[in-house]
N, C-alpha and C positions, 0 to 999 in steps of 0.2 A: 424317760427310762434310761437313756444313754448316760445321763449324769449320775444316776444311781450306780450303774455298773462301774463307772470311773472311780467313784468313791470307794467301792468295794475293792477295786484293784489297788487304789492308793493305800488303804488300810493293810491289805495283804503285803504290799511292798514295804510299808513301814515295819510290819512284824518281821519280815525277812531281814531288813537292815538292823533292827534291834537285836535279833538273835545272832547275827554276825558280829555286831559290836560287843555283845556280852562275851562271845567266844574269844575275842581278842583282848579281853581284860578290862575294858572300860565299863563304867556303869551306863546302862542304856535305859531310855524311857520313851514311852509313847506319850505324846502331849497334844493338847487341843487348847485353843484360846482365841483371842480376838486382838485385832490391830485397828485402832481408831484412825481412819484416814479421811480427811475432808469432811468431818462431821458424821461419817458412817462407820459402823463397826464391821470389819471384815473377818469372817471366821477363818481360822487357820488350823491345820492338822499336820502333825509330823512326828519327828523323832529327835532326841537329843542324846549325844554321847559325851559323857563327862569323865574327868579323871577320878581314879579311886584314891590316889595318894594326896599329899598335901598340895602339890602343884601339878599342872599339866594342861593339855589341850582340851577344849570343849568345842564340839561341832553340833549345830542345830540346823535341821533341814525341815522347813515347813512349806506346805502348799496351800493355796487358797481355792478350795473346791468349788466355790460359787461361780468361778470363771470357766469351769469345765463345760457348763451348758452353752457357753459362747465359743466352744472349741479353742479355748486358750488355756495353756498350762502356765500358771503364774505361781511364784513362790519366792522365798527368801532363804539364804544360807548365811549362817554366822560362824566365823572361825575365831575363837577367842583363847586367850591365856586365862586360866582359872585357878583359884585356890579353894581348898576345902577347910573351913574353920569350924571345928567342933565346938558347940555350945553346951554339950551334955552328952549323955549316952545315946540319945535318939534324935537330936536336932543338929543339923549342919547348915551353915551359911556358905554359899558359893558365889563370891564376887568374880566378875569376869570382864575383860576388856579385849576388843579385837576389831576385826573387819567384817563387813557384810556385803552381800550382793543380792539385790532384788531384781528378779528377771521375769520375763513373760515371753512365751513363744506361741504364735498362732498362725493362721493361714495368711495373715497380712504381713508377717515378718516377726522379728524378735527385737527386744530391747532389754537393756540392763542398766541398773543404777548402783554404782559402787558407793561404799561409805564406811563409816566407823560405827562401832556399837559398844555398848557397855551395859551391864546389868547385874542382877543378883538373884540367886535362887535360894529357896528355903526347902531343905530336904528333911522329912520326918520319917525315920526308920520304923517299919512295922515289925519286921523280923530279919533274920540273916539274909534272906533272898529278896525281900520286897520293901519298897518305901513309896511315899507320896511326895511330890514336889510341886512348888509354885514358883514361877519365874516372872520377873519383870525385865524387859530388854528395851533399851532406848537406842534407836538408830538415827543417825544423821546421814541421809543419802544424797548424793550429788546428782541433780537432774539439770542438765545444761550447765549454767554458771551458778546455780543456787543450791543450797543445802535445805533439805526438807526433813522434818522429824517424822519418824515412823515407829512409835512405841508399840509394844505388845505385852500382853499379860496371858500367860499360859499355865495350865495345870497338867500334871502328868503322873503316870504310874511307872515306877522305877523297878527294873529287873536287875538283880545282882547275880553274879555267877558264883 
């Protein structure tokens, strides 16, 4: 039951962040997806803030809700430079390149793994205020002296202001 209430709080916080992002002029989206790690698919849920113009900053914040049951807050943040390339009146491609931080905090302590990320988003505009998007992000995260790949595939609902 506790894990369910945490997911509700997470969705509420994501909606709050998305509404704030839209008010500041960025395109904001709620997103959900999966990250295959060590042969397992880990569900992720979060928000993405993308540039409206041709170039700008892109920030993605995703949490891994399945770890809430173990009293661990785990997630990944991506900070990227992005471009919007229009392919027509309703389709936009958004390539991006930047840095990532995977982190976890629990009763046993905290850990973080910095790294690099790159990806591409496909945005399909529905009307002046909404769109759908799908994103692939590839991350190479430093754990100790080794780099580990952590890709993710997400889909989201975009809110324009």
